[in-house]
N, C-alpha and C positions, 0 to 999 in steps of 0.2 A: 291563893298560895304561889309563891315562887321559889324556886330552887336554883341554886348557883351551878354554872356548867363547870365542867371536869374533863380536863383532858384525858382521864382515866377513865372515862365512862365505858360500861361493860360492851361489849360487841356480840353480835349473834347475827342470825338471817330473819330478815323482814319480808313477807309476802304481802302485795297489793294484788287484790281480785277485782276487777271490775266486769260491768257486764259486756259494755261495748268499748271498741278502741275510741279513747279520748274521756273516758269516764274517771279513769284514775287523774288524768292530767287535772279535771276541773276541782274535784273535792280532797283529792289524797296526794298530791305529787309534791306538796310544800314539805309535809310532815317526812315523806319517804326520802327527799332531798336532805332534811336536817338529820335523819339516821345515818342515811350515807355519810353525810360529812364527820358524823361522830362516831364513824368506824363500822358502820354494820353494811352487812352483804344484803344487796336489795333484790327482790324478784318481782316480776311484772308479768300478769296474765290477764286477759280479757277471756271471757268466756264464750263470747260470741264473736263472729268473724266480721261483725259491719256490712254485710252483703247488701242490706236494706238502705243504706244511707246513701242515695244517689237519686238524682232525677235524669242522669244522662249515660250511666253504664248499667249494664246487666248485672245480676247479682253476683256470680264469678268474676267479672271483671272487677266489680266494686270491692269485692272482699279480697282479692289479690292486691290492689293498690292500697286499701286500709290496713292489709297485713306489714307491707314496708312503711308506711307511716308510723305503724304502731312500734316497729323496731327501731326507727329513727328516735322517735320519741323515749323508750327505754334507753336507749344510749344517751341521750341526753340527761335522762335521770339517775344513770349511772347504774341502770339494772339489768338484771338478766331476764330477757324476753322468753315468755313460753308460749308456745302455739293455742289459738283457741281451740275449741271441743266440739262447736256446733254454731248454727245461724242464728241471725236474727229472728227475734219472736219465737225461737225453737229452744229457749232457755227453760225447759221445765224441771220441774222437781222430782225426777225420776231415777230409777235404780241405775240405770246405764249411765248419767251423768255424774252420780253420787260416786261410783266406784272408779270412774277414770279421773275425777277432781282428786279423790282420795289418793291415788297413786302419785300423781304429782306433788300433793303435800306431803305425802310420806319421806318422797325423795327427796323436797328441799329441806324438810323438818324446820319452818320457821319457829322461833319464838314468840314472834309477832306477827298477825295476821291481819289486814286493813283490808275492810270491803264495804259494802252498801248497809244503809239503814233497813231496819226490818219492814219500815212502812214507807213506800216512796211513789212516784207519779205512774210508773209503769211496772208491768209485771216482770221484766226481764231483770229488774234491779232489785226486785223482791225476791224472786227466784234465785238468783246469783246470791244473796244474802243467804239464803236457806241451806242451798247448795254448799256454801262454804265452811258453814258452820256443822252442817252433818259430816262434811268429809274430813273436817277435822277432829271432830268426836270420836271418829273410828280410826284415827291413826296408831292408837295402841292395841286394838283387838285383834289379836292373831288368827282368831275365826271368820275375819271379814276379809275376803278377797276382793282385791283390787283388779283392775283392768288396765293397762296389762298388770301382772302381779306382780307386787312390792311386800316388801317385807315389813311388819308393822313396828313401829317405833313409840315408845311410849316416853313422851317429853312434855314439859311445861308449856303451856301455851297462851298467850293474851290475845283476845281477838276484840278488836276495835270497830265500831261503825261508826263510819262518815256521816255528815250530816245528808238530809235527802235533797234533791234536785229543787231550787226554789225556797230552801229551807222549811218546807212544810211536808205535812206528812199527807195520805192520801185524802183526808178530808180536810185539809186547806188549814190545818192548826199548825202554829209554829212550832218548830223543834229548835229545841237549843242545847249545846252539846254540855257534857259534865267534863272535860277537859279540852281545854283550847292550846295549840300550837301554835306559838309566834312564828311565821314564815315572811318576814320582814326581809331577812338574808338572801332569800329563795324564789322572790318574786320574778325576776328575770329569767331565772332558767324555766320557772312554772309557764310562763309566757311562752317562752321557745319551744318546750315541748308541747304543748298546744298549739302552737302553729305548724308544728310536723303533721298535723293532721288537716293538711290544705283541703284535701276534698269536702270538708264537713261545713267550711263558712256559708257557702251556697246554700247547701241543703238545710241547715238549720235556720237560715233566714226565713225560708220558704215554708217549711214543715212545723217549727215551732216558735215561729215569731220573734226570734232572735236577732236583733239588728247589728249586733256586732259579736261574733265569737269570741274575741279575745275580751271585749268589754264585759260580757256576761261572766265570765270567768272573774274578772276584777271585783266587778260590781258584789258576788257573792261571797266573795275572799276580803272583801273590806266588811260587808255586813257581819262576818263572822267575827272579824277583830272588834268591831262595835261591841257586840254581843260578850265578847270576853272582857270588856271593860279593860283590857290592859296595852291592846297591841292593835298596830295600824291594819295590820294584814294577819288574817290568822285560820286555821282549818280546826273545826269544831269535830269532837268525836264521843261517843258513849262506849263506855267498855260494855263487853257481854258478862255476862255472870261467869264465875269462874268455876263453878260446878261443872266436873268433870274435864277441866282443861288445868287448873293450876291450884297453887293454895292461894287464900284469899287475898294475900298481901303482894301478890306477882303482879307488878305495874311497871315492867320494863321501859315504855316509851316514856312516862316521866323520871324514870333514873337516868335511863341514857343522854335526855334533852335538859333536863335538869333546869336552866333559866328561861329556857323558851316555854316552859309549860305553865300556863295557870289552870288552876281549879276552882 
């Protein structure tokens, strides 16, 4: 299904929540850029600070470097950067992180939340997804106290899950999107935002066997385009169930992006 683009697309706020600095660039940045182009206000947050992503610098040094890289990437994407809440491999589904993340979500009040797929290759991604969903669910509960304190806000919200790393779940089964966004017009800025994470090229070459940081992103974006049967470059998404978040017919990305979307 194709929808025609309109200059009068509704405006709102979109927030992307990834596990680590550069996760957003790999699987979500094209859609974020498309929404910014359509007049949406964008927000960018990595729950973990990236402290383990180096062979050459210690944890605090690595976290400080990756913070600056993430800020630069968020600027390229036209998004407001939000600080991380914990360290790599300490993204646990626990009370403290839920309350802290819920405070941020209440303050931002996004109509669209982009985050990881519920089944992915590592626990930080999986737990980021769970944390984002729960922290969004409690946005309108007056008896749920956040840290720092924030006033509850009851607003419609649509959560969209990006495709997992490698387009496979924890068991190696292929995952396909229910919605695909055409990101052809935004590939150069998607590349530029990923290049901002310069410290990760050698780290991922060694730790995860990725021979080319940018090439790996391009390969998976091209594969999603092939899955869409419509576009050369695409990002795939699965909408979260509407229960507790919005009416069943609330699909703001499809309405905002219109002709860029294939179902």
